[in-house]
Structure formats: C-alpha cells, structure tokens
C-alpha positions as CSV (number, residue, x, y, z in Angstrom):
1,M,-33.7,-6.0,-1.3
2,E,-30.4,-4.1,-1.1
3,E,-29.4,-1.7,1.6
4,D,-28.2,1.6,0.4
5,G,-26.9,4.4,2.6
6,G,-28.2,2.7,5.7
7,R,-31.8,2.8,4.4
8,G,-32.6,-0.5,3.0
9,A,-34.6,0.1,-0.1
10,A,-36.5,-2.7,-1.9
11,A,-34.6,-3.7,-5.0
12,S,-37.3,-5.5,-7.0
13,P,-40.6,-4.0,-8.1
14,A,-42.6,-6.6,-6.1
15,A,-40.6,-6.1,-2.9
16,S,-40.9,-2.3,-3.3
17,A,-44.7,-2.5,-3.7
18,R,-45.0,-4.7,-0.6
19,F,-42.8,-2.4,1.4
20,V,-44.9,0.6,0.3
21,R,-48.2,-1.1,1.3
22,C,-46.8,-1.9,4.7
23,L,-45.8,1.8,5.1
24,Y,-49.5,2.7,4.3
25,A,-50.4,0.6,7.3
26,V,-47.8,2.4,9.4
27,G,-49.3,5.7,8.5
28,F,-52.9,4.5,9.3
29,L,-52.0,3.1,12.7
30,D,-50.0,6.2,13.6
31,L,-52.8,8.7,13.1
32,F,-55.5,6.3,14.3
33,G,-53.7,6.0,17.7
34,V,-53.0,9.8,17.9
35,S,-56.5,10.9,17.0
36,M,-58.0,8.6,19.7
37,V,-56.3,10.7,22.4
38,V,-55.7,14.2,21.1
39,P,-59.3,15.4,21.0
40,L,-59.7,14.3,24.7
41,M,-56.6,16.0,26.0
42,N,-58.0,19.4,26.8
43,L,-60.9,17.8,28.8
44,H,-58.4,15.6,30.7
45,I,-56.0,18.4,31.7
46,K,-59.0,20.5,32.8
47,S,-60.2,17.6,35.0
48,L,-56.7,17.6,36.6
49,G,-57.3,21.2,37.8
50,A,-55.2,23.0,35.2
51,S,-56.2,26.5,34.3
52,P,-56.8,27.4,30.6
53,T,-53.5,29.4,30.7
54,V,-51.5,26.4,32.0
55,A,-53.2,24.2,29.4
56,G,-52.3,26.7,26.7
57,I,-48.7,26.9,27.8
58,I,-48.3,23.1,27.7
59,G,-49.8,23.0,24.2
60,S,-47.5,25.8,23.0
61,L,-44.4,24.0,24.5
62,Y,-45.4,21.0,22.5
63,G,-45.6,23.0,19.3
64,I,-42.3,24.7,20.0
65,M,-40.6,21.3,20.5
66,Q,-42.1,20.1,17.2
67,L,-40.8,23.2,15.5
68,F,-37.2,22.7,16.5
69,S,-37.0,18.9,16.6
70,S,-38.5,18.1,13.1
71,T,-35.5,19.4,11.2
72,F,-33.0,17.6,13.5
73,V,-34.9,14.3,13.6
74,G,-35.4,14.4,9.8
75,C,-31.7,15.0,9.3
76,W,-30.8,12.3,11.9
77,S,-32.8,9.8,9.8
78,D,-30.6,10.6,6.8
79,I,-27.5,9.8,9.0
80,V,-28.4,6.6,10.9
81,G,-30.9,5.2,8.4
82,R,-34.7,5.2,8.2
83,R,-35.2,1.9,10.0
84,Y,-33.5,2.8,13.3
85,S,-34.8,6.4,13.3
86,L,-38.3,5.3,12.6
87,L,-38.2,2.6,15.3
88,A,-36.8,5.1,17.8
89,C,-39.4,7.7,17.1
90,I,-42.3,5.2,17.3
91,L,-41.0,3.7,20.6
92,L,-40.3,7.0,22.3
93,S,-43.7,8.3,21.2
94,A,-45.3,5.1,22.7
95,L,-43.4,6.0,25.9
96,G,-45.0,9.5,25.9
97,Y,-48.5,8.1,25.5
98,F,-47.8,5.5,28.2
99,I,-46.9,8.2,30.6
100,L,-50.0,10.1,29.5
101,G,-52.0,7.1,30.6
102,M,-50.6,7.5,34.1
103,S,-50.9,11.2,34.3
104,T,-52.9,11.9,37.4
105,T,-51.3,15.3,37.9
106,V,-50.6,18.3,35.6
107,Y,-46.9,17.7,36.1
108,L,-47.0,14.2,34.7
109,F,-49.2,15.4,31.9
110,A,-46.6,17.9,30.9
111,I,-43.8,15.3,31.1
112,S,-45.7,13.0,28.8
113,R,-45.7,15.6,26.1
114,V,-41.9,15.9,26.0
115,P,-41.0,12.6,24.2
116,V,-43.9,13.0,21.9
117,G,-43.0,16.7,21.1
118,I,-39.4,15.7,20.3
119,F,-39.9,12.4,18.5
120,K,-43.4,12.3,17.0
121,H,-42.1,12.6,13.4
122,T,-43.0,9.1,12.3
123,L,-45.0,10.3,9.3
124,S,-42.2,12.6,8.0
125,I,-39.7,9.7,8.2
126,S,-42.1,7.4,6.5
127,K,-42.5,9.9,3.7
128,A,-38.8,10.2,3.4
129,L,-38.6,6.4,3.1
130,L,-41.3,6.4,0.5
131,S,-39.2,9.0,-1.4
132,D,-36.2,6.6,-1.3
133,L,-38.3,3.7,-2.5
134,V,-40.1,5.1,-5.5
135,S,-39.3,7.0,-8.6
136,E,-40.0,10.7,-9.0
137,R,-42.7,9.9,-11.5
138,D,-44.6,7.7,-9.0
139,R,-43.9,9.9,-5.9
140,P,-47.1,12.1,-6.0
141,L,-49.2,9.0,-6.4
142,V,-47.6,7.1,-3.5
143,M,-47.6,10.2,-1.2
144,G,-51.2,10.7,-2.0
145,R,-52.1,7.2,-1.1
146,F,-50.0,7.4,2.1
147,N,-51.8,10.6,3.1
148,A,-55.2,8.9,2.3
149,A,-54.4,5.9,4.5
150,S,-53.3,8.2,7.3
151,S,-56.4,10.3,7.0
152,V,-58.6,7.2,7.3
153,G,-57.0,6.6,10.7
154,F,-57.6,10.2,11.6
155,I,-61.3,9.8,10.7
156,L,-61.8,6.6,12.7
157,G,-59.7,7.4,15.7
158,P,-61.9,10.1,17.3
159,V,-65.0,7.9,17.0
160,V,-63.2,5.0,18.9
161,G,-61.7,7.4,21.4
162,G,-65.0,9.1,22.1
163,Y,-66.6,5.7,22.8
164,L,-63.8,4.6,25.1
165,T,-63.9,7.8,27.1
166,E,-67.4,7.0,28.1
167,L,-66.1,4.0,30.1
168,K,-64.8,4.3,33.7
169,D,-61.2,5.8,33.6
170,G,-61.8,6.1,29.8
171,F,-59.1,8.5,29.1
172,Y,-56.4,6.4,30.8
173,Q,-57.6,3.3,28.9
174,T,-57.5,5.2,25.6
175,S,-54.0,6.4,26.3
176,F,-52.7,2.9,27.0
177,I,-54.4,1.6,23.9
178,C,-52.7,4.4,21.9
179,A,-49.4,3.4,23.4
180,S,-50.1,-0.3,22.5
181,I,-50.9,0.8,18.9
182,F,-47.5,2.5,18.7
183,L,-45.8,-0.7,19.9
184,L,-47.7,-2.7,17.3
185,N,-46.5,-0.2,14.7
186,A,-42.9,-0.6,15.9
187,G,-43.3,-4.4,15.5
188,L,-44.6,-3.9,12.0
189,V,-41.6,-1.7,11.1
190,W,-39.2,-4.2,12.6
191,M,-40.6,-7.0,10.6
192,L,-40.4,-5.2,7.3
193,P,-38.0,-7.0,4.8
194,W,-35.3,-4.3,5.1
195,S,-32.4,-6.5,3.9
196,E,-34.0,-9.0,1.6
197,E,-31.8,-9.5,-1.5
198,N,-33.5,-9.8,-4.9
199,T,-30.8,-8.9,-7.4
200,G,-32.2,-11.2,-10.0
201,N,-35.5,-9.4,-10.1
202,R,-33.7,-6.1,-10.2
203,K,-31.8,-7.1,-13.3
204,Q,-35.1,-8.2,-15.0
205,K,-36.7,-4.9,-14.0
206,Q,-33.9,-2.9,-15.8
207,G,-35.0,-4.5,-19.1
208,K,-38.7,-4.3,-18.5
209,K,-40.9,-1.2,-18.8
210,R,-43.5,-1.0,-16.0
211,T,-46.6,1.1,-16.2
212,D,-49.0,-0.1,-13.5
213,S,-46.8,-0.8,-10.5
214,I,-44.5,1.2,-8.3
215,T,-41.0,1.6,-9.6
216,A,-37.9,1.4,-7.4
217,K,-35.4,4.2,-7.9
218,P,-32.0,3.5,-9.5
219,N,-29.2,3.1,-7.0
220,C,-27.4,6.2,-8.2
221,D,-30.4,8.3,-7.4
222,L,-30.6,6.8,-3.9
223,Q,-26.9,7.7,-3.5
224,L,-27.6,11.3,-4.5
225,K,-30.5,11.5,-2.0
226,S,-28.2,10.4,0.8
227,V,-25.5,12.9,0.1
228,T,-25.4,16.4,1.6
229,N,-22.1,18.4,1.7
230,G,-20.2,15.2,0.9
231,T,-21.5,13.2,3.8
232,V,-23.1,9.8,3.2
233,A,-25.5,8.0,5.6
234,S,-23.7,5.6,7.8
235,D,-24.3,1.9,7.7
236,S,-24.5,1.8,11.6
237,P,-26.7,3.8,13.8
238,F,-24.2,3.4,16.7
239,Q,-21.6,5.8,15.5
240,S,-20.3,8.5,17.8
241,P,-23.0,10.9,19.0
242,W,-20.7,13.8,18.4
243,V,-20.1,12.6,14.8
244,Q,-23.9,12.4,14.3
245,I,-24.4,15.9,15.8
246,V,-21.7,17.5,13.6
247,T,-23.1,15.8,10.5
248,V,-26.7,17.0,11.4
249,L,-25.4,20.6,11.8
250,K,-23.6,20.4,8.5
251,R,-26.7,19.2,6.7
252,I,-28.9,21.9,8.2
253,K,-26.3,24.5,7.3
254,G,-26.4,23.2,3.7
255,I,-30.1,23.6,3.6
256,A,-30.0,27.0,5.1
257,C,-27.4,28.2,2.5
258,S,-29.3,26.7,-0.4
259,D,-31.7,28.4,-2.8
260,L,-34.8,26.6,-1.4
261,W,-36.2,29.7,0.3
262,D,-38.9,30.1,-2.3
263,I,-40.4,26.6,-2.0
264,F,-40.4,26.9,1.8
265,L,-42.0,30.3,1.6
266,V,-44.7,28.9,-0.6
267,R,-45.3,26.1,1.9
268,L,-45.5,28.6,4.8
269,L,-48.1,30.7,3.0
270,M,-50.1,27.6,2.0
271,S,-50.2,26.3,5.6
272,V,-51.2,29.6,7.0
273,T,-54.0,30.0,4.4
274,I,-55.5,26.5,5.2
275,L,-55.1,27.0,8.9
276,L,-57.0,30.3,8.7
277,Y,-59.8,28.7,6.8
278,H,-60.2,26.0,9.5
279,S,-59.5,28.3,12.5
280,N,-63.0,29.5,13.3
281,F,-65.0,27.2,11.0
282,S,-67.6,26.0,13.6
283,L,-68.0,29.3,15.3
284,A,-68.4,31.2,12.0
285,L,-71.1,28.8,10.7
286,E,-73.0,29.2,14.0
287,E,-72.8,33.0,13.8
288,R,-73.5,33.4,10.1
289,F,-76.1,30.7,9.5
290,G,-77.2,29.6,13.0
291,V,-75.8,26.1,12.3
292,K,-75.3,23.9,15.4
293,P,-71.8,22.5,16.2
294,L,-73.0,19.0,15.4
295,F,-73.6,19.9,11.8
296,S,-70.2,21.5,11.6
297,G,-68.7,18.3,12.9
298,Y,-70.5,16.3,10.2
299,L,-69.3,18.7,7.6
300,M,-65.7,18.5,8.7
301,S,-65.9,14.6,8.7
302,Y,-67.4,14.8,5.2
303,S,-64.5,17.0,4.0
304,S,-61.9,14.6,5.6
305,S,-63.5,11.7,3.8
306,L,-63.3,13.6,0.5
307,G,-59.6,14.3,1.2
308,V,-59.1,10.5,1.4
309,L,-60.7,10.1,-2.0
310,A,-58.6,12.9,-3.4
311,G,-55.4,11.1,-2.2
312,C,-56.5,8.0,-4.0
313,L,-57.3,9.9,-7.2
314,L,-53.8,11.6,-7.4
315,G,-52.6,9.0,-9.8
316,P,-55.1,9.7,-12.6
317,I,-54.8,13.5,-11.9
318,T,-51.0,13.5,-12.3
319,R,-51.3,11.5,-15.5
320,L,-53.8,14.0,-16.8
321,Y,-51.2,16.7,-16.1
322,Q,-48.5,14.6,-17.7
323,H,-46.7,14.5,-14.3
324,N,-46.1,18.3,-14.4
325,T,-46.3,18.9,-10.6
326,Y,-45.6,22.6,-10.9
327,R,-48.6,23.2,-13.2
328,L,-50.8,21.0,-11.0
329,L,-49.7,23.0,-7.9
330,L,-50.4,26.3,-9.6
331,H,-53.9,25.3,-10.7
332,S,-54.8,23.7,-7.3
333,S,-53.7,26.9,-5.5
334,T,-55.7,29.1,-7.8
335,F,-58.7,26.8,-7.3
336,T,-58.2,26.9,-3.5
337,C,-58.1,30.7,-3.5
338,T,-61.4,30.8,-5.5
339,L,-63.1,28.4,-3.1
340,I,-62.1,30.1,0.1
341,L,-63.4,33.4,-1.5
342,L,-66.7,31.6,-2.2
343,Y,-66.8,30.4,1.4
344,A,-66.1,33.8,2.8
345,S,-68.8,35.4,0.7
346,A,-71.3,32.6,1.0
347,L,-75.0,33.6,1.4
348,S,-76.3,30.2,2.3
349,I,-75.1,27.0,3.9
350,W,-75.3,25.2,0.5
351,M,-72.5,27.4,-0.8
352,V,-70.4,26.5,2.2
353,I,-71.0,22.8,1.5
354,L,-70.1,23.3,-2.1
355,S,-66.9,25.1,-1.3
356,S,-65.9,22.5,1.4
357,T,-66.5,19.7,-1.1
358,F,-64.0,21.0,-3.7
359,L,-61.6,22.4,-1.1
360,A,-61.0,18.9,0.2
361,F,-59.7,18.0,-3.2
362,S,-57.6,21.1,-4.0
363,T,-55.9,21.3,-0.5
364,T,-55.0,17.6,-0.6
365,I,-53.6,17.9,-4.0
366,G,-51.7,21.1,-3.1
367,R,-50.1,19.5,0.1
368,T,-48.9,16.5,-1.9
369,C,-47.5,18.7,-4.7
370,I,-45.6,21.0,-2.4
371,I,-43.9,18.0,-0.7
372,D,-43.0,16.5,-4.2
373,L,-41.5,19.9,-5.3
374,E,-39.5,20.1,-2.1
375,L,-37.9,16.7,-2.9
376,T,-37.5,17.6,-6.6
377,I,-36.0,21.1,-6.2
378,G,-33.8,19.9,-3.4
379,G,-31.8,17.8,-5.9
380,N,-29.0,16.0,-4.0
381,E,-30.2,17.2,-0.6
382,A,-31.2,14.5,1.8
383,S,-35.0,13.8,1.7
384,G,-35.3,13.4,5.5
385,T,-33.7,16.8,6.1
386,L,-35.9,18.5,3.5
387,L,-39.1,17.0,4.9
388,G,-38.0,17.9,8.5
389,V,-37.4,21.6,7.5
390,G,-40.8,21.5,5.7
391,Q,-42.4,20.4,8.9
392,S,-40.7,23.2,10.8
393,V,-42.0,25.7,8.3
394,T,-45.5,24.3,8.8
395,S,-45.1,24.6,12.6
396,V,-44.3,28.3,12.1
397,G,-47.6,28.5,10.3
398,R,-49.4,26.9,13.2
399,I,-47.9,29.7,15.4
400,I,-48.8,32.5,13.1
401,A,-52.3,31.4,12.1
402,P,-54.0,31.6,15.5
403,L,-52.7,35.1,16.0
404,L,-53.9,36.3,12.6
405,S,-57.2,34.5,13.1
406,G,-57.8,36.1,16.5
407,I,-57.1,39.6,15.1
408,A,-59.3,39.0,12.1
409,Q,-62.2,37.7,14.2
410,E,-62.3,41.1,16.0
411,F,-63.7,42.6,12.8
412,S,-65.9,39.8,11.4
413,P,-66.6,36.1,11.5
414,C,-65.6,36.1,7.9
415,G,-62.3,37.8,8.9
416,P,-60.0,34.7,9.0
417,P,-61.1,33.3,5.6
418,S,-60.8,36.8,4.1
419,V,-57.2,37.1,5.3
420,A,-56.7,33.6,3.9
421,V,-57.9,34.8,0.5
422,G,-55.4,37.6,0.6
423,L,-52.5,35.3,1.5
424,A,-53.6,32.9,-1.3
425,L,-53.5,35.8,-3.8
426,C,-50.0,36.7,-2.5
427,L,-49.1,33.0,-2.9
428,L,-49.7,32.9,-6.7
429,P,-47.0,35.4,-7.8
430,F,-44.5,33.6,-5.6
431,K,-45.0,30.5,-7.7
432,S,-43.2,32.3,-10.5
433,F,-40.0,32.2,-8.5
434,L,-40.0,28.4,-8.7
435,K,-38.4,26.7,-11.7
436,P,-41.2,25.1,-13.7
437,Q,-38.7,23.8,-16.3
438,S,-37.5,21.4,-13.7
439,F,-40.8,19.6,-13.7
440,Q,-41.6,19.3,-17.3
C-alpha cells in the first residue's frame, strides 16, 4: 500500500479489498455501540430529574453541534489524513460515552454530549476513505455494503441495550460498554495496513482487467481528490493549528463558491421527505388503524432489515442501470414519491406494509446515489469536505422536519406524509438541474 496525500490508500486490489472489509466492521461497531445507548437516553435524563424542556434543549444543542462541526471535521480529514482524523473522532466519541456512563447529574449528561456532538463523524470519514480507495464505478456498490453493515449494527444494538438496561445500573453499564466498543474500533483502525507497500501487485493490476473485485483508484485520481484551491493534504497531522484552520476555511469557501448548490438542495429535500415519513409513523398507525406500538416497532425493524438487503443488492442494481447513477436516483425518487403517496392514502394496514417494504429499497438506493453524485459532481473537491457539507445539509433537514411535521399533524395524522409527497414532487424537477451527461 502506498500513502497518498496523507491518506494511505491500498495499492493492490487484494489489499484494497481487505481494507474495505475492515471498514465495514468499523461501520458495524460504530452504529452497534451508538444504538445501544441512544434509545435509552431520554429515559435516563428523565430519571435524573430533567424536565422535558431541558431534555429537548440538550438534544437540540447536540444537533446544532453536529450541524456546524460536520463540515469542519470532514474538511480537517482532508488536511491531516483519514487515519489520524478517524482515530481522533473515535477516541473523543469514546470519551463522551465514558462521561455519559458517569453522568449522575443533568450537568454531566450535558457535558458528555459535547465531544460526541463535535466529533461523532466517524461514518462520514469512513465513507470518504472508501471513496479514496475504490473507483467511481465501484463506489455505489461499496457505499451500499458499508451502509448495510452499519444498519445491521443499528438493528442489533437496541436489542442488546434493552436487555442490559434491565440489569442493576443498566444504563451506566451500557454506556461503558459503548465506550469500550469505540475503543475496540480505534484499535481496529490503528491496526489497519495503512502503509503496506505492494507496488508489484499494483503494476500487475494495471495490465489486468478486473470484474468481480474492488478496484483501487489511479494515483492521479487520488491526487485530484485531495486538492481544493491548490492545497494538498499534508503528510503530517502535527502541522500548525493555524495552518490547518486557514486551510479548512479556504476549502469551505471553495465549496460555498462552487456550483454544487443543486445537489445539496436535492439532498436537503430528500432528507426532509424521509424524515417527515418517519416522524409520526407509530402515532399515525395507532390513530388510523388502531395498531399497537409493538406492531409499529416490528414493522420498523422489518423495514430496517430490508434496507440492509437493499444495500447488498446495489451491485446488481447499478449494473442493471449500466452504472448510470443519475438515472437510478431519478427512478428511485419517483418510486419513493409514489410509495409515500400510497402510505398516506392507505385504507388498510396491508397497504402500509406493502409501501414500507418497497420504501426500504427505494430510500436506501436514493441515499447511496445522492452521496455518489456529490463525490462525482464535486470533481476535484476533497471528498471529506463534500461529505461533511452533505451531513450539515442533512442536519438542517433534521431541524426543519419536526417543525413541518408538528404543523401538519394539527390537521391530520396523514399530514406529515402528505407534505412529504409534496416535497418529493418538488424534488423531481430539481433533478433536471443536475448534469446527467456526467454520469453516462
């Protein structure tokens, strides 16, 4: 493996494939640990004597920190390299969950959310690293598998966390276990073969056409990905903090002045649409069909499992579309709009189950496609910065969606999905602003 731009990308196909599989494990452990704790946090802060308003303020502060930090951390990973930024984010997140395990007061609980709110961007950096490692042709497939591995962790985590919380001091034990999982993840990242040299295999790869395994990007493409406004990622993470800050600001200015507004607008509308669909799912099913929350929980777990399957099937689907990501995004968005409309107008629970089944596929495919288009349309913009800005856009959606959902629910339980259908219909014309010729 040969280091390029401070990243350390695997040079040979075999080394690249091993590296990618290890990153799948990183994604699984990350969401497994987080999903053990997050569903229990509202109960814990309530047990500490916090009012719903205080709990809501702490949750909002976390979201605001995520909103502003994702772009900076993503850009920082382009400057100091993926290895050191990923390790720093994992270790500081572990610190946050360790403090959470000692939070016997609301004040300590709030402090524990600060390092997590600022540095919990491990998945975004991992996706940027995957983008560095694989070719554009393989990127949707690899991103889909990474999302699938992460989703498996998100499915299993709440089950384990729910079991542990039944024990004495269960929440504290669960938080310490989550912090330990993050430390295990840091050890896994540290032991990855970041600087293994395999130039002989790389030369053989140049003369060999590969169809079944992951391809490493040419060095020139990696160099383009690490350049924004004439600045290349440094080989050392210990350069002057002022130099790093100035470089980060230059890169963010470069993104702000670019013509990427259309792709980020599409991402914003997509995120708000999906969040509106999920916002009052359990409550709406109870009011419309008399379904108990337990059934709603089973249905959401069923949809999550299908989302994992959809991530694994992205390879055959992209080959069916001849790797035309733009056309795939357009069709998946149209399908998503139709399915949310079916859910909003459903006359029986079976129509809800049917729409949820196919929505798991269309939304998973759409999320993967929009990330791929961000990296493709961005051209020579740094992948970490692009993904960080994308996460900030999604965070804006998380702020907007609850407000729209609350207003819509004043009129009808079907209000939020109805608004989601309207946004999805608005989303389709915006796709025409994108440049489909870039993906053919």
